[in-house]
C-alpha positions, 0 to 999 in steps of 0.5 A: 393429193399427198399420198401414203408412203410406206417404207419397207422394213430393213428385213422381213421376218415371214413370207406366205402365198395365197391365191387371189380368188373369184371372190376377191375380185370387185366390179372393176375385174381386178383385186378389191380394197376388202379382198386385200384386207382379207389375205393381209388378215389371212398372212397375219394369221399364219406368221401367228402360226408360225410363231406358235400362236393358234390365232389372234386371241391366243398370243401368251395369254393376250388377244391383238386388236388392229388399231389401224390400217394403211394400203398403197396400192403399186399394181394391178391383182386378177383373179388366178394370180398367187401373190407373195405376202412377206411380213417385216415389224415397224416401231414397236412399242410397250404396247404393239406394233407395226405389220409391214407387208409387202405383196409381190405378184409371185409370178411376175415380181411385180410389187401389187401392195404394200400395207400396214397393220398396227397392232396392240395387245389387248387382255380381253378379260379384263377389256385393257391395252396390255404391254407386249409380252416378252416372249412374243418380241423375243420370237420375232427378233429370231 
């Protein structure tokens, strides 16, 4: 079986810590797939707030749409663990980019997962994909 491989970016533009709550644990007793995506979403929202945007629908007059997602697990995470999410950028294009996340157990330093969310800019007024605003890409390059 071929495995997905996600390379880490040369640099991370943001990091934040998130706790694994009891609601994040699945029937196998570890962090569930759905919960990992919710944690990555929270990390993405925190990145946007760090850049000065209130949420995903107000980024230089446009919104963001998640076009694709990939997750590669490296280790388990459990209730009470604190995960440090580092976020970097890959494959910028006219309409969007990939956010690459590395989730690391903040206590042990063990890499738990790597994730990718492909995001595109979307103009919700006309319901069409839009160009990535220069002001947004400029903030990421700082």
